[in-house]
C-alpha positions as a Python dict, from the first residue, in 0.01 Angstrom:
ca = {
    (1, 'X'): (0, 0, 0),
    (2, 'X'): (191, 164, 255),
    (3, 'X'): (233, 537, 231),
    (4, 'X'): (613, 631, 206),
    (5, 'X'): (678, 1005, 175),
    (6, 'X'): (1006, 1087, -18),
    (7, 'X'): (1058, 1422, -88),
    (8, 'X'): (1436, 1550, -98),
    (9, 'X'): (1478, 1647, -507),
    (10, 'X'): (1217, 1629, -810),
    (11, 'X'): (1283, 1305, -851),
    (12, 'X'): (1134, 1240, -529),
    (13, 'X'): (837, 1520, -610),
    (14, 'X'): (794, 1330, -939),
    (15, 'X'): (777, 978, -713),
    (16, 'X'): (536, 1133, -488),
    (17, 'X'): (278, 1247, -778),
    (18, 'X'): (294, 895, -926),
    (19, 'X'): (223, 701, -588),
    (20, 'X'): (-61, 991, -485),
    (21, 'X'): (-191, 834, -846),
    (22, 'X'): (-152, 494, -718),
    (23, 'X'): (-326, 556, -411),
    (24, 'X'): (-619, 745, -594),
    (25, 'X'): (-657, 462, -834),
    (26, 'X'): (-692, 217, -517),
    (27, 'X'): (-922, 487, -410),
    (28, 'X'): (-747, 573, -71),
    (29, 'X'): (-816, 949, -156),
    (30, 'X'): (-742, 1067, 182),
    (31, 'X'): (-377, 912, 174),
    (32, 'X'): (-340, 1026, -215),
    (33, 'X'): (-475, 1359, -34),
    (34, 'X'): (-199, 1418, 269),
    (35, 'X'): (56, 1280, 66),
    (36, 'X'): (17, 1576, -224),
    (37, 'X'): (-57, 1818, 69),
    (38, 'X'): (306, 1751, 169),
    (39, 'X'): (421, 1708, -179),
    (40, 'X'): (254, 2038, -253),
    (41, 'X'): (467, 2235, 43),
    (42, 'X'): (798, 2082, -114),
    (43, 'X'): (689, 2153, -461),
    (44, 'X'): (663, 2559, -342),
    (45, 'X'): (979, 2563, -148),
    (46, 'X'): (1195, 2367, -401),
    (47, 'X'): (1409, 2580, -665),
    (48, 'X'): (1167, 2396, -957),
    (49, 'X'): (920, 2489, -1106),
    (50, 'X'): (613, 2294, -1196),
    (51, 'X'): (305, 2365, -1362),
    (52, 'X'): (-36, 2403, -1221),
    (53, 'X'): (-165, 2123, -1356),
    (54, 'X'): (68, 1958, -1109),
    (55, 'X'): (-83, 2196, -811),
    (56, 'X'): (-450, 2111, -904),
    (57, 'X'): (-396, 1744, -901),
    (58, 'X'): (-537, 1702, -557),
    (59, 'X'): (-896, 1884, -646),
    (60, 'X'): (-1018, 1603, -834),
    (61, 'X'): (-900, 1384, -530),
    (62, 'X'): (-1063, 1574, -277),
    (63, 'X'): (-1396, 1610, -416),
    (64, 'X'): (-1384, 1236, -465),
    (65, 'X'): (-1297, 1185, -69),
    (66, 'X'): (-1625, 1375, -24),
    (67, 'X'): (-1428, 1688, 71),
    (68, 'X'): (-1595, 1919, -199),
    (69, 'X'): (-1705, 2184, 35),
    (70, 'X'): (-1312, 2224, 151),
    (71, 'X'): (-1166, 2322, -218),
    (72, 'X'): (-1266, 2676, -242),
    (73, 'X'): (-1116, 2710, 78),
    (74, 'X'): (-828, 2523, 31),
    (75, 'X'): (-725, 2686, -320),
    (76, 'X'): (-820, 3038, -185),
    (77, 'X'): (-596, 3033, 98),
    (78, 'X'): (-327, 2798, -6),
    (79, 'X'): (-288, 2720, -352),
    (80, 'X'): (-374, 3032, -543),
    (81, 'X'): (-133, 3229, -315),
    (82, 'X'): (142, 3013, -285),
    (83, 'X'): (85, 2924, -644),
    (84, 'X'): (134, 3317, -729),
    (85, 'X'): (447, 3335, -488),
    (86, 'X'): (609, 3052, -695),
    (87, 'X'): (499, 3207, -1063),
    (88, 'X'): (690, 3514, -914),
    (89, 'X'): (974, 3378, -816),
    (90, 'X'): (1009, 3146, -1144),
    (91, 'X'): (937, 3451, -1350),
    (92, 'X'): (1142, 3726, -1142),
    (93, 'X'): (1372, 3786, -1438),
    (94, 'X'): (1077, 3923, -1633),
    (95, 'X'): (919, 4216, -1652),
    (96, 'X'): (641, 4254, -1344),
    (97, 'X'): (355, 4251, -1666),
    (98, 'X'): (508, 3908, -1731),
    (99, 'X'): (512, 3791, -1384),
    (100, 'X'): (112, 3939, -1333),
    (101, 'X'): (23, 3760, -1666),
    (102, 'X'): (160, 3382, -1556),
    (103, 'X'): (4, 3457, -1212),
    (104, 'X'): (-316, 3533, -1388),
    (105, 'X'): (-296, 3210, -1592),
    (106, 'X'): (-187, 2961, -1281),
    (107, 'X'): (-503, 3151, -1120),
    (108, 'X'): (-740, 3051, -1428),
    (109, 'X'): (-642, 2729, -1418),
    (110, 'X'): (-681, 2630, -1041),
    (111, 'X'): (-1073, 2784, -1131),
    (112, 'X'): (-1108, 2589, -1432),
    (113, 'X'): (-1034, 2271, -1286),
    (114, 'X'): (-1267, 2425, -956),
    (115, 'X'): (-1517, 2467, -1191),
    (116, 'X'): (-1471, 2067, -1330),
    (117, 'X'): (-1529, 1954, -943),
    (118, 'X'): (-1812, 2178, -930),
    (119, 'X'): (-2001, 2018, -1219),
    (120, 'X'): (-1908, 1649, -1119),
    (121, 'X'): (-2092, 1750, -743),
    (122, 'X'): (-2351, 1882, -971),
    (123, 'X'): (-2312, 2219, -806),
    (124, 'X'): (-2436, 2451, -1077),
    (125, 'X'): (-2407, 2764, -915),
    (126, 'X'): (-2056, 2720, -800),
    (127, 'X'): (-1968, 2548, -1144),
    (128, 'X'): (-2090, 2906, -1296),
    (129, 'X'): (-1888, 3093, -1063),
    (130, 'X'): (-1567, 2919, -1105),
    (131, 'X'): (-1608, 2900, -1475),
    (132, 'X'): (-1666, 3327, -1475),
    (133, 'X'): (-1351, 3335, -1228),
    (134, 'X'): (-1126, 3124, -1491),
    (135, 'X'): (-1257, 3326, -1762),
    (136, 'X'): (-1195, 3664, -1591),
    (137, 'X'): (-811, 3542, -1497),
    (138, 'X'): (-753, 3433, -1871),
    (139, 'X'): (-858, 3735, -2024),
    (140, 'X'): (-612, 3902, -1772),
    (141, 'X'): (-345, 3689, -1887),
    (142, 'X'): (-420, 3752, -2231),
    (143, 'X'): (-383, 4125, -2178),
    (144, 'X'): (-79, 4143, -1964),
    (145, 'X'): (96, 3902, -2186),
    (146, 'X'): (62, 4078, -2458),
    (147, 'X'): (137, 4406, -2256),
    (148, 'X'): (437, 4239, -2102),
    (149, 'X'): (584, 4103, -2488),
    (150, 'X'): (602, 4494, -2546),
    (151, 'X'): (765, 4559, -2202),
    (152, 'X'): (1000, 4272, -2245),
    (153, 'X'): (1095, 4396, -2614),
    (154, 'X'): (1155, 4783, -2550),
    (155, 'X'): (1391, 4610, -2238),
    (156, 'X'): (1586, 4460, -2494),
    (157, 'X'): (1594, 4771, -2801),
    (158, 'X'): (1701, 4946, -2447),
    (159, 'X'): (2020, 4698, -2391),
    (160, 'X'): (2112, 4712, -2764),
    (161, 'X'): (2127, 5065, -2773),
    (162, 'X'): (2360, 5091, -2454),
    (163, 'X'): (2556, 4810, -2574),
    (164, 'X'): (2588, 4918, -2938),
    (165, 'X'): (2487, 5287, -2979),
    (166, 'X'): (2204, 5419, -3192),
    (167, 'X'): (2391, 5315, -3503),
    (168, 'X'): (2621, 5541, -3781),
    (169, 'X'): (2558, 5733, -4051),
}
């Protein structure tokens, strides 16, 4: 199967994700990884938001291609910072707490997938470390989302007061 790179729109990104999966099913992990790296770059630059599950799709393929040792660096230097920027952009209309909450959820999802790769590699200390990071960021998400909902509620209340006044007697 020849790797054809098509990334100009959401449809093209979707097609590339399907093609990457097909390549992986044929045990062509290196080709799949290269296609996903290009597609991830386009995802991060696009105006469309994709879930963390799309971002982490590459990790098991890296592990199966014998690139387990590279996963942590790839995530910490590329997936996490680029994903966080994408999340902030996607939630720019929300308060800072909501933005930070979803950044934490994104990071939690990445560490969760890293833990799964470590488990498959039987890298017990890595698995434990990644699980702890995943739990930490998940707890951060839960705390921040609660704070953010309060901030957003207060913002809505203030807008209503400004629009309609405090009411009449």
